PDB file of N, CA, C and O in Angstrom:
ATOM      1  N   UNK A   1      -6.286  41.346  20.628  1.00  0.00           N
ATOM      2  CA  UNK A   1      -7.325  40.412  20.244  1.00  0.00           C
ATOM      3  C   UNK A   1      -7.780  39.625  21.472  1.00  0.00           C
ATOM      4  O   UNK A   1      -6.978  39.270  22.336  1.00  0.00           O
ATOM      5  N   UNK A   2      -9.048  39.369  21.526  1.00  0.00           N
ATOM      6  CA  UNK A   2      -9.637  38.593  22.612  1.00  0.00           C
ATOM      7  C   UNK A   2      -9.960  37.189  22.094  1.00  0.00           C
ATOM      8  O   UNK A   2     -10.066  36.975  20.886  1.00  0.00           O
ATOM      9  N   UNK A   3     -10.112  36.246  23.007  1.00  0.00           N
ATOM     10  CA  UNK A   3     -10.406  34.859  22.650  1.00  0.00           C
ATOM     11  C   UNK A   3     -11.888  34.583  22.875  1.00  0.00           C
ATOM     12  O   UNK A   3     -12.456  34.973  23.895  1.00  0.00           O
ATOM     13  N   UNK A   4     -12.511  33.900  21.900  1.00  0.00           N
ATOM     14  CA  UNK A   4     -13.931  33.563  21.975  1.00  0.00           C
ATOM     15  C   UNK A   4     -14.140  32.087  21.703  1.00  0.00           C
ATOM     16  O   UNK A   4     -13.448  31.480  20.886  1.00  0.00           O
ATOM     17  N   UNK A   5     -15.114  31.522  22.411  1.00  0.00           N
ATOM     18  CA  UNK A   5     -15.493  30.128  22.239  1.00  0.00           C
ATOM     19  C   UNK A   5     -16.876  30.095  21.590  1.00  0.00           C
ATOM     20  O   UNK A   5     -17.795  30.796  22.013  1.00  0.00           O
ATOM     21  N   UNK A   6     -17.002  29.262  20.551  1.00  0.00           N
ATOM     22  CA  UNK A   6     -18.283  29.050  19.888  1.00  0.00           C
ATOM     23  C   UNK A   6     -18.679  27.598  20.141  1.00  0.00           C
ATOM     24  O   UNK A   6     -17.956  26.673  19.772  1.00  0.00           O
ATOM     25  N   UNK A   7     -19.836  27.409  20.775  1.00  0.00           N
ATOM     26  CA  UNK A   7     -20.343  26.064  21.054  1.00  0.00           C
ATOM     27  C   UNK A   7     -21.412  25.718  20.024  1.00  0.00           C
ATOM     28  O   UNK A   7     -22.283  26.528  19.706  1.00  0.00           O
ATOM     29  N   UNK A   8     -21.320  24.482  19.507  1.00  0.00           N
ATOM     30  CA  UNK A   8     -22.284  24.016  18.510  1.00  0.00           C
ATOM     31  C   UNK A   8     -22.800  22.637  18.909  1.00  0.00           C
ATOM     32  O   UNK A   8     -22.025  21.772  19.318  1.00  0.00           O
ATOM     33  N   UNK A   9     -24.105  22.436  18.790  1.00  0.00           N
ATOM     34  CA  UNK A   9     -24.713  21.126  19.020  1.00  0.00           C
ATOM     35  C   UNK A   9     -25.530  20.812  17.773  1.00  0.00           C
ATOM     36  O   UNK A   9     -26.505  21.502  17.476  1.00  0.00           O
ATOM     37  N   UNK A  10     -25.137  19.777  17.048  1.00  0.00           N
ATOM     38  CA  UNK A  10     -25.782  19.454  15.775  1.00  0.00           C
ATOM     39  C   UNK A  10     -26.976  18.513  15.927  1.00  0.00           C
ATOM     40  O   UNK A  10     -27.769  18.371  14.996  1.00  0.00           O
ATOM     41  N   UNK A  11     -27.114  17.874  17.080  1.00  0.00           N
ATOM     42  CA  UNK A  11     -28.224  16.957  17.279  1.00  0.00           C
ATOM     43  C   UNK A  11     -27.962  15.574  16.709  1.00  0.00           C
ATOM     44  O   UNK A  11     -28.275  14.565  17.341  1.00  0.00           O
ATOM     45  N   UNK A  12     -27.395  15.529  15.530  1.00  0.00           N
ATOM     46  CA  UNK A  12     -26.993  14.263  14.913  1.00  0.00           C
ATOM     47  C   UNK A  12     -25.608  14.449  14.311  1.00  0.00           C
ATOM     48  O   UNK A  12     -25.187  15.588  14.110  1.00  0.00           O
ATOM     49  N   UNK A  13     -24.895  13.386  14.020  1.00  0.00           N
ATOM     50  CA  UNK A  13     -23.516  13.517  13.542  1.00  0.00           C
ATOM     51  C   UNK A  13     -23.404  14.400  12.294  1.00  0.00           C
ATOM     52  O   UNK A  13     -24.182  14.265  11.349  1.00  0.00           O
ATOM     53  N   UNK A  14     -22.438  15.287  12.314  1.00  0.00           N
ATOM     54  CA  UNK A  14     -22.193  16.176  11.179  1.00  0.00           C
ATOM     55  C   UNK A  14     -21.454  15.408  10.091  1.00  0.00           C
ATOM     56  O   UNK A  14     -20.405  14.815  10.345  1.00  0.00           O
ATOM     57  N   UNK A  15     -21.996  15.419   8.893  1.00  0.00           N
ATOM     58  CA  UNK A  15     -21.380  14.734   7.756  1.00  0.00           C
ATOM     59  C   UNK A  15     -20.140  15.504   7.293  1.00  0.00           C
ATOM     60  O   UNK A  15     -20.072  16.727   7.416  1.00  0.00           O
ATOM     61  N   UNK A  16     -19.190  14.787   6.775  1.00  0.00           N
ATOM     62  CA  UNK A  16     -17.946  15.404   6.287  1.00  0.00           C
ATOM     63  C   UNK A  16     -18.218  16.446   5.202  1.00  0.00           C
ATOM     64  O   UNK A  16     -17.563  17.488   5.178  1.00  0.00           O
ATOM     65  N   UNK A  17     -19.160  16.187   4.316  1.00  0.00           N
ATOM     66  CA  UNK A  17     -19.492  17.136   3.248  1.00  0.00           C
ATOM     67  C   UNK A  17     -20.067  18.431   3.828  1.00  0.00           C
ATOM     68  O   UNK A  17     -19.772  19.517   3.328  1.00  0.00           O
ATOM     69  N   UNK A  18     -20.885  18.321   4.878  1.00  0.00           N
ATOM     70  CA  UNK A  18     -21.450  19.511   5.515  1.00  0.00           C
ATOM     71  C   UNK A  18     -20.369  20.335   6.205  1.00  0.00           C
ATOM     72  O   UNK A  18     -20.397  21.565   6.166  1.00  0.00           O
ATOM     73  N   UNK A  19     -19.419  19.654   6.836  1.00  0.00           N
ATOM     74  CA  UNK A  19     -18.301  20.351   7.474  1.00  0.00           C
ATOM     75  C   UNK A  19     -17.463  21.074   6.426  1.00  0.00           C
ATOM     76  O   UNK A  19     -17.095  22.232   6.623  1.00  0.00           O
ATOM     77  N   UNK A  20     -17.158  20.412   5.325  1.00  0.00           N
ATOM     78  CA  UNK A  20     -16.351  21.025   4.256  1.00  0.00           C
ATOM     79  C   UNK A  20     -17.048  22.264   3.685  1.00  0.00           C
ATOM     80  O   UNK A  20     -16.400  23.279   3.432  1.00  0.00           O
ATOM     81  N   UNK A  21     -18.351  22.183   3.486  1.00  0.00           N
ATOM     82  CA  UNK A  21     -19.100  23.320   2.948  1.00  0.00           C
ATOM     83  C   UNK A  21     -19.088  24.492   3.925  1.00  0.00           C
ATOM     84  O   UNK A  21     -18.942  25.644   3.517  1.00  0.00           O
ATOM     85  N   UNK A  22     -19.241  24.197   5.214  1.00  0.00           N
ATOM     86  CA  UNK A  22     -19.225  25.259   6.227  1.00  0.00           C
ATOM     87  C   UNK A  22     -17.859  25.933   6.292  1.00  0.00           C
ATOM     88  O   UNK A  22     -17.771  27.155   6.415  1.00  0.00           O
ATOM     89  N   UNK A  23     -16.805  25.144   6.211  1.00  0.00           N
ATOM     90  CA  UNK A  23     -15.451  25.706   6.243  1.00  0.00           C
ATOM     91  C   UNK A  23     -15.199  26.605   5.037  1.00  0.00           C
ATOM     92  O   UNK A  23     -14.551  27.644   5.158  1.00  0.00           O
ATOM     93  N   UNK A  24     -15.704  26.210   3.889  1.00  0.00           N
ATOM     94  CA  UNK A  24     -15.532  27.014   2.679  1.00  0.00           C
ATOM     95  C   UNK A  24     -16.262  28.354   2.806  1.00  0.00           C
ATOM     96  O   UNK A  24     -15.741  29.387   2.386  1.00  0.00           O
ATOM     97  N   UNK A  25     -17.453  28.338   3.378  1.00  0.00           N
ATOM     98  CA  UNK A  25     -18.204  29.588   3.570  1.00  0.00           C
ATOM     99  C   UNK A  25     -17.578  30.464   4.647  1.00  0.00           C
ATOM    100  O   UNK A  25     -17.658  31.691   4.574  1.00  0.00           O
ATOM    101  N   UNK A  26     -16.957  29.845   5.643  1.00  0.00           N
ATOM    102  CA  UNK A  26     -16.452  30.582   6.798  1.00  0.00           C
ATOM    103  C   UNK A  26     -15.248  31.465   6.477  1.00  0.00           C
ATOM    104  O   UNK A  26     -15.140  32.571   7.007  1.00  0.00           O
ATOM    105  N   UNK A  27     -14.353  31.003   5.628  1.00  0.00           N
ATOM    106  CA  UNK A  27     -13.112  31.732   5.346  1.00  0.00           C
ATOM    107  C   UNK A  27     -13.307  33.207   5.048  1.00  0.00           C
ATOM    108  O   UNK A  27     -12.752  34.048   5.755  1.00  0.00           O
ATOM    109  N   UNK A  28     -14.083  33.550   4.018  1.00  0.00           N
ATOM    110  CA  UNK A  28     -14.288  34.971   3.696  1.00  0.00           C
ATOM    111  C   UNK A  28     -14.971  35.748   4.822  1.00  0.00           C
ATOM    112  O   UNK A  28     -14.702  36.934   5.011  1.00  0.00           O
ATOM    113  N   UNK A  29     -15.849  35.085   5.565  1.00  0.00           N
ATOM    114  CA  UNK A  29     -16.566  35.761   6.648  1.00  0.00           C
ATOM    115  C   UNK A  29     -15.625  36.121   7.792  1.00  0.00           C
ATOM    116  O   UNK A  29     -15.737  37.197   8.380  1.00  0.00           O
ATOM    117  N   UNK A  30     -14.699  35.221   8.103  1.00  0.00           N
ATOM    118  CA  UNK A  30     -13.719  35.521   9.150  1.00  0.00           C
ATOM    119  C   UNK A  30     -12.894  36.739   8.770  1.00  0.00           C
ATOM    120  O   UNK A  30     -12.660  37.621   9.597  1.00  0.00           O
ATOM    121  N   UNK A  31     -12.459  36.787   7.527  1.00  0.00           N
ATOM    122  CA  UNK A  31     -11.668  37.924   7.061  1.00  0.00           C
ATOM    123  C   UNK A  31     -12.483  39.214   7.121  1.00  0.00           C
ATOM    124  O   UNK A  31     -11.989  40.251   7.563  1.00  0.00           O
ATOM    125  N   UNK A  32     -13.722  39.140   6.678  1.00  0.00           N
ATOM    126  CA  UNK A  32     -14.600  40.316   6.671  1.00  0.00           C
ATOM    127  C   UNK A  32     -14.780  40.892   8.074  1.00  0.00           C
ATOM    128  O   UNK A  32     -14.843  42.111   8.231  1.00  0.00           O
ATOM    129  N   UNK A  33     -14.865  40.037   9.094  1.00  0.00           N
ATOM    130  CA  UNK A  33     -15.105  40.487  10.462  1.00  0.00           C
ATOM    131  C   UNK A  33     -13.829  40.614  11.291  1.00  0.00           C
ATOM    132  O   UNK A  33     -13.900  40.891  12.488  1.00  0.00           O
ATOM    133  N   UNK A  34     -12.666  40.416  10.675  1.00  0.00           N
ATOM    134  CA  UNK A  34     -11.397  40.584  11.380  1.00  0.00           C
ATOM    135  C   UNK A  34     -11.119  39.522  12.422  1.00  0.00           C
ATOM    136  O   UNK A  34     -10.566  39.815  13.482  1.00  0.00           O
ATOM    137  N   UNK A  35     -11.501  38.277  12.124  1.00  0.00           N
ATOM    138  CA  UNK A  35     -11.328  37.179  13.070  1.00  0.00           C
ATOM    139  C   UNK A  35     -10.251  36.201  12.620  1.00  0.00           C
ATOM    140  O   UNK A  35      -9.938  36.089  11.434  1.00  0.00           O
ATOM    141  N   UNK A  36      -9.701  35.506  13.590  1.00  0.00           N
ATOM    142  CA  UNK A  36      -8.732  34.438  13.326  1.00  0.00           C
ATOM    143  C   UNK A  36      -9.264  33.164  13.963  1.00  0.00           C
ATOM    144  O   UNK A  36      -9.561  33.135  15.157  1.00  0.00           O
ATOM    145  N   UNK A  37      -9.386  32.099  13.153  1.00  0.00           N
ATOM    146  CA  UNK A  37      -9.765  30.793  13.681  1.00  0.00           C
ATOM    147  C   UNK A  37      -8.518  30.189  14.314  1.00  0.00           C
ATOM    148  O   UNK A  37      -7.469  30.143  13.672  1.00  0.00           O
ATOM    149  N   UNK A  38      -8.608  29.725  15.556  1.00  0.00           N
ATOM    150  CA  UNK A  38      -7.469  29.147  16.269  1.00  0.00           C
ATOM    151  C   UNK A  38      -7.486  27.630  16.127  1.00  0.00           C
ATOM    152  O   UNK A  38      -6.526  27.047  15.623  1.00  0.00           O
ATOM    153  N   UNK A  39      -8.563  26.983  16.564  1.00  0.00           N
ATOM    154  CA  UNK A  39      -8.749  25.548  16.382  1.00  0.00           C
ATOM    155  C   UNK A  39     -10.157  25.151  16.817  1.00  0.00           C
ATOM    156  O   UNK A  39     -10.898  25.943  17.401  1.00  0.00           O
ATOM    157  N   UNK A  40     -10.500  23.907  16.515  1.00  0.00           N
ATOM    158  CA  UNK A  40     -11.824  23.385  16.856  1.00  0.00           C
ATOM    159  C   UNK A  40     -11.680  21.986  17.428  1.00  0.00           C
ATOM    160  O   UNK A  40     -10.707  21.280  17.163  1.00  0.00           O
ATOM    161  N   UNK A  41     -12.678  21.603  18.220  1.00  0.00           N
ATOM    162  CA  UNK A  41     -12.749  20.265  18.804  1.00  0.00           C
ATOM    163  C   UNK A  41     -14.107  19.661  18.465  1.00  0.00           C
ATOM    164  O   UNK A  41     -15.137  20.315  18.629  1.00  0.00           O
ATOM    165  N   UNK A  42     -14.113  18.419  17.995  1.00  0.00           N
ATOM    166  CA  UNK A  42     -15.326  17.655  17.743  1.00  0.00           C
ATOM    167  C   UNK A  42     -15.510  16.643  18.856  1.00  0.00           C
ATOM    168  O   UNK A  42     -14.535  16.069  19.340  1.00  0.00           O
ATOM    169  N   UNK A  43     -16.757  16.418  19.268  1.00  0.00           N
ATOM    170  CA  UNK A  43     -17.014  15.290  20.161  1.00  0.00           C
ATOM    171  C   UNK A  43     -16.784  14.014  19.338  1.00  0.00           C
ATOM    172  O   UNK A  43     -16.871  14.031  18.111  1.00  0.00           O
ATOM    173  N   UNK A  44     -16.499  12.948  20.011  1.00  0.00           N
ATOM    174  CA  UNK A  44     -16.184  11.704  19.320  1.00  0.00           C
ATOM    175  C   UNK A  44     -17.342  11.239  18.428  1.00  0.00           C
ATOM    176  O   UNK A  44     -17.113  10.627  17.385  1.00  0.00           O
ATOM    177  N   UNK A  45     -18.570  11.525  18.834  1.00  0.00           N
ATOM    178  CA  UNK A  45     -19.729  11.125  18.028  1.00  0.00           C
ATOM    179  C   UNK A  45     -20.112  12.161  16.964  1.00  0.00           C
ATOM    180  O   UNK A  45     -21.099  11.977  16.252  1.00  0.00           O
ATOM    181  N   UNK A  46     -19.344  13.241  16.851  1.00  0.00           N
ATOM    182  CA  UNK A  46     -19.512  14.308  15.845  1.00  0.00           C
ATOM    183  C   UNK A  46     -20.859  15.028  15.959  1.00  0.00           C
ATOM    184  O   UNK A  46     -21.361  15.555  14.966  1.00  0.00           O
ATOM    185  N   UNK A  47     -21.445  15.056  17.159  1.00  0.00           N
ATOM    186  CA  UNK A  47     -22.702  15.780  17.344  1.00  0.00           C
ATOM    187  C   UNK A  47     -22.495  17.140  17.995  1.00  0.00           C
ATOM    188  O   UNK A  47     -23.401  17.973  18.006  1.00  0.00           O
ATOM    189  N   UNK A  48     -21.308  17.363  18.534  1.00  0.00           N
ATOM    190  CA  UNK A  48     -21.000  18.639  19.186  1.00  0.00           C
ATOM    191  C   UNK A  48     -19.621  19.116  18.730  1.00  0.00           C
ATOM    192  O   UNK A  48     -18.751  18.327  18.360  1.00  0.00           O
ATOM    193  N   UNK A  49     -19.459  20.445  18.772  1.00  0.00           N
ATOM    194  CA  UNK A  49     -18.192  21.043  18.358  1.00  0.00           C
ATOM    195  C   UNK A  49     -17.957  22.309  19.160  1.00  0.00           C
ATOM    196  O   UNK A  49     -18.894  23.040  19.480  1.00  0.00           O
ATOM    197  N   UNK A  50     -16.708  22.557  19.478  1.00  0.00           N
ATOM    198  CA  UNK A  50     -16.302  23.805  20.120  1.00  0.00           C
ATOM    199  C   UNK A  50     -15.213  24.404  19.236  1.00  0.00           C
ATOM    200  O   UNK A  50     -14.238  23.736  18.893  1.00  0.00           O
ATOM    201  N   UNK A  51     -15.393  25.669  18.876  1.00  0.00           N
ATOM    202  CA  UNK A  51     -14.425  26.362  18.023  1.00  0.00           C
ATOM    203  C   UNK A  51     -13.869  27.563  18.780  1.00  0.00           C
ATOM    204  O   UNK A  51     -14.597  28.258  19.489  1.00  0.00           O
ATOM    205  N   UNK A  52     -12.582  27.793  18.620  1.00  0.00           N
ATOM    206  CA  UNK A  52     -11.897  28.897  19.287  1.00  0.00           C
ATOM    207  C   UNK A  52     -11.479  29.924  18.224  1.00  0.00           C
ATOM    208  O   UNK A  52     -10.865  29.577  17.215  1.00  0.00           O
ATOM    209  N   UNK A  53     -11.823  31.179  18.471  1.00  0.00           N
ATOM    210  CA  UNK A  53     -11.482  32.282  17.569  1.00  0.00           C
ATOM    211  C   UNK A  53     -10.827  33.398  18.359  1.00  0.00           C
ATOM    212  O   UNK A  53     -11.013  33.513  19.571  1.00  0.00           O
ATOM    213  N   UNK A  54     -10.064  34.211  17.665  1.00  0.00           N
ATOM    214  CA  UNK A  54      -9.555  35.462  18.216  1.00  0.00           C
ATOM    215  C   UNK A  54     -10.154  36.592  17.408  1.00  0.00           C
ATOM    216  O   UNK A  54     -10.239  36.517  16.182  1.00  0.00           O
ATOM    217  N   UNK A  55     -10.570  37.642  18.103  1.00  0.00           N
ATOM    218  CA  UNK A  55     -11.173  38.754  17.402  1.00  0.00           C
ATOM    219  C   UNK A  55     -11.426  39.932  18.312  1.00  0.00           C
ATOM    220  O   UNK A  55     -11.124  39.882  19.505  1.00  0.00           O
ATOM    221  N   UNK A  56     -11.981  40.998  17.752  1.00  0.00           N
ATOM    222  CA  UNK A  56     -12.172  42.231  18.520  1.00  0.00           C
ATOM    223  C   UNK A  56     -13.313  42.177  19.531  1.00  0.00           C
ATOM    224  O   UNK A  56     -13.209  42.766  20.606  1.00  0.00           O
ATOM    225  N   UNK A  57     -14.409  41.473  19.200  1.00  0.00           N
ATOM    226  CA  UNK A  57     -15.553  41.430  20.107  1.00  0.00           C
ATOM    227  C   UNK A  57     -16.486  40.274  19.730  1.00  0.00           C
ATOM    228  O   UNK A  57     -16.400  39.712  18.639  1.00  0.00           O
ATOM    229  N   UNK A  58     -17.379  39.937  20.667  1.00  0.00           N
ATOM    230  CA  UNK A  58     -18.291  38.809  20.469  1.00  0.00           C
ATOM    231  C   UNK A  58     -19.251  39.061  19.308  1.00  0.00           C
ATOM    232  O   UNK A  58     -19.631  38.127  18.601  1.00  0.00           O
ATOM    233  N   UNK A  59     -19.638  40.301  19.113  1.00  0.00           N
ATOM    234  CA  UNK A  59     -20.571  40.591  18.026  1.00  0.00           C
ATOM    235  C   UNK A  59     -19.950  40.310  16.658  1.00  0.00           C
ATOM    236  O   UNK A  59     -20.657  39.905  15.734  1.00  0.00           O
ATOM    237  N   UNK A  60     -18.650  40.516  16.516  1.00  0.00           N
ATOM    238  CA  UNK A  60     -17.958  40.168  15.268  1.00  0.00           C
ATOM    239  C   UNK A  60     -17.989  38.662  15.041  1.00  0.00           C
ATOM    240  O   UNK A  60     -18.182  38.200  13.916  1.00  0.00           O
ATOM    241  N   UNK A  61     -17.798  37.904  16.112  1.00  0.00           N
ATOM    242  CA  UNK A  61     -17.847  36.441  16.006  1.00  0.00           C
ATOM    243  C   UNK A  61     -19.255  36.012  15.599  1.00  0.00           C
ATOM    244  O   UNK A  61     -19.412  35.169  14.715  1.00  0.00           O
ATOM    245  N   UNK A  62     -20.268  36.576  16.226  1.00  0.00           N
ATOM    246  CA  UNK A  62     -21.658  36.253  15.869  1.00  0.00           C
ATOM    247  C   UNK A  62     -21.944  36.610  14.411  1.00  0.00           C
ATOM    248  O   UNK A  62     -22.561  35.832  13.683  1.00  0.00           O
ATOM    249  N   UNK A  63     -21.495  37.780  13.996  1.00  0.00           N
ATOM    250  CA  UNK A  63     -21.728  38.218  12.621  1.00  0.00           C
ATOM    251  C   UNK A  63     -21.107  37.283  11.606  1.00  0.00           C
ATOM    252  O   UNK A  63     -21.728  36.965  10.592  1.00  0.00           O
ATOM    253  N   UNK A  64     -19.891  36.840  11.867  1.00  0.00           N
ATOM    254  CA  UNK A  64     -19.221  35.914  10.950  1.00  0.00           C
ATOM    255  C   UNK A  64     -19.957  34.585  10.881  1.00  0.00           C
ATOM    256  O   UNK A  64     -20.120  34.016   9.802  1.00  0.00           O
ATOM    257  N   UNK A  65     -20.401  34.092  12.029  1.00  0.00           N
ATOM    258  CA  UNK A  65     -21.124  32.815  12.056  1.00  0.00           C
ATOM    259  C   UNK A  65     -22.426  32.931  11.260  1.00  0.00           C
ATOM    260  O   UNK A  65     -22.759  32.042  10.476  1.00  0.00           O
ATOM    261  N   UNK A  66     -23.147  34.011  11.462  1.00  0.00           N
ATOM    262  CA  UNK A  66     -24.411  34.202  10.744  1.00  0.00           C
ATOM    263  C   UNK A  66     -24.182  34.376   9.249  1.00  0.00           C
ATOM    264  O   UNK A  66     -24.920  33.818   8.438  1.00  0.00           O
ATOM    265  N   UNK A  67     -23.164  35.147   8.881  1.00  0.00           N
ATOM    266  CA  UNK A  67     -22.865  35.360   7.453  1.00  0.00           C
ATOM    267  C   UNK A  67     -22.487  34.058   6.757  1.00  0.00           C
ATOM    268  O   UNK A  67     -22.804  33.857   5.584  1.00  0.00           O
ATOM    269  N   UNK A  68     -21.811  33.178   7.484  1.00  0.00           N
ATOM    270  CA  UNK A  68     -21.396  31.890   6.921  1.00  0.00           C
ATOM    271  C   UNK A  68     -22.492  30.829   7.049  1.00  0.00           C
ATOM    272  O   UNK A  68     -22.312  29.688   6.623  1.00  0.00           O
ATOM    273  N   UNK A  69     -23.627  31.213   7.640  1.00  0.00           N
ATOM    274  CA  UNK A  69     -24.730  30.289   7.876  1.00  0.00           C
ATOM    275  C   UNK A  69     -24.270  29.079   8.685  1.00  0.00           C
ATOM    276  O   UNK A  69     -24.652  27.943   8.406  1.00  0.00           O
ATOM    277  N   UNK A  70     -23.441  29.348   9.693  1.00  0.00           N
ATOM    278  CA  UNK A  70     -22.910  28.308  10.572  1.00  0.00           C
ATOM    279  C   UNK A  70     -23.746  28.262  11.847  1.00  0.00           C
ATOM    280  O   UNK A  70     -23.872  29.263  12.553  1.00  0.00           O
ATOM    281  N   UNK A  71     -24.307  27.110  12.133  1.00  0.00           N
ATOM    282  CA  UNK A  71     -25.134  26.940  13.330  1.00  0.00           C
ATOM    283  C   UNK A  71     -24.263  27.086  14.574  1.00  0.00           C
ATOM    284  O   UNK A  71     -23.154  26.556  14.637  1.00  0.00           O
ATOM    285  N   UNK A  72     -24.784  27.816  15.563  1.00  0.00           N
ATOM    286  CA  UNK A  72     -24.088  27.904  16.852  1.00  0.00           C
ATOM    287  C   UNK A  72     -25.116  28.054  17.961  1.00  0.00           C
ATOM    288  O   UNK A  72     -26.222  28.548  17.743  1.00  0.00           O
ATOM    289  N   UNK A  73     -24.730  27.618  19.155  1.00  0.00           N
ATOM    290  CA  UNK A  73     -25.618  27.706  20.310  1.00  0.00           C
ATOM    291  C   UNK A  73     -25.209  28.824  21.255  1.00  0.00           C
ATOM    292  O   UNK A  73     -26.054  29.569  21.752  1.00  0.00           O
ATOM    293  N   UNK A  74     -23.910  28.936  21.501  1.00  0.00           N
ATOM    294  CA  UNK A  74     -23.407  29.957  22.420  1.00  0.00           C
ATOM    295  C   UNK A  74     -22.084  30.503  21.899  1.00  0.00           C
ATOM    296  O   UNK A  74     -21.306  29.807  21.245  1.00  0.00           O
ATOM    297  N   UNK A  75     -21.860  31.772  22.214  1.00  0.00           N
ATOM    298  CA  UNK A  75     -20.564  32.413  21.955  1.00  0.00           C
ATOM    299  C   UNK A  75     -20.211  33.186  23.211  1.00  0.00           C
ATOM    300  O   UNK A  75     -21.008  33.975  23.718  1.00  0.00           O
ATOM    301  N   UNK A  76     -19.008  32.949  23.704  1.00  0.00           N
ATOM    302  CA  UNK A  76     -18.600  33.645  24.928  1.00  0.00           C
ATOM    303  C   UNK A  76     -17.104  33.931  24.908  1.00  0.00           C
ATOM    304  O   UNK A  76     -16.308  33.189  24.332  1.00  0.00           O
ATOM    305  N   UNK A  77     -16.754  35.040  25.562  1.00  0.00           N
ATOM    306  CA  UNK A  77     -15.353  35.420  25.664  1.00  0.00           C
ATOM    307  C   UNK A  77     -14.668  34.530  26.695  1.00  0.00           C
ATOM    308  O   UNK A  77     -15.229  34.241  27.752  1.00  0.00           O
ATOM    309  N   UNK A  78     -13.463  34.104  26.379  1.00  0.00           N
ATOM    310  CA  UNK A  78     -12.714  33.210  27.255  1.00  0.00           C
ATOM    311  C   UNK A  78     -11.421  33.865  27.716  1.00  0.00           C
ATOM    312  O   UNK A  78     -10.868  34.737  27.047  1.00  0.00           O
ATOM    313  N   UNK A  79     -10.968  33.432  28.847  1.00  0.00           N
ATOM    314  CA  UNK A  79      -9.672  33.843  29.356  1.00  0.00           C
ATOM    315  C   UNK A  79      -8.726  32.653  29.194  1.00  0.00           C
ATOM    316  O   UNK A  79      -9.016  31.548  29.654  1.00  0.00           O
ATOM    317  N   UNK A  80      -7.596  32.894  28.537  1.00  0.00           N
ATOM    318  CA  UNK A  80      -6.633  31.825  28.296  1.00  0.00           C
ATOM    319  C   UNK A  80      -5.727  31.690  29.530  1.00  0.00           C
ATOM    320  O   UNK A  80      -5.098  32.659  29.957  1.00  0.00           O
ATOM    321  N   UNK A  81      -5.671  30.519  30.075  1.00  0.00           N
ATOM    322  CA  UNK A  81      -4.796  30.219  31.201  1.00  0.00           C
ATOM    323  C   UNK A  81      -3.574  29.477  30.697  1.00  0.00           C
ATOM    324  O   UNK A  81      -3.676  28.580  29.860  1.00  0.00           O
ATOM    325  N   UNK A  82      -2.440  29.852  31.207  1.00  0.00           N
ATOM    326  CA  UNK A  82      -1.223  29.135  30.799  1.00  0.00           C
ATOM    327  C   UNK A  82      -0.306  28.904  31.980  1.00  0.00           C
ATOM    328  O   UNK A  82       0.764  28.316  31.824  1.00  0.00           O
TER     329      UNK A  82
END
């Protein structure tokens, strides 16, 4: 599995209800595309988010995001440093 970063810019603070709805839609889509959600980071003002996934390829990550109707700006493969 490869690691992918999804960058999101909401423009205005994301409401808790909108986040909950997106998470509910995302679950089945991740399974359908063979992805694993690792974790996410919110900016303190809740206008930006970075999500980390593991999966076979970037197109699978894009497909899951689109199927879940999750807004994203960029998706890129990352190298994990330890």
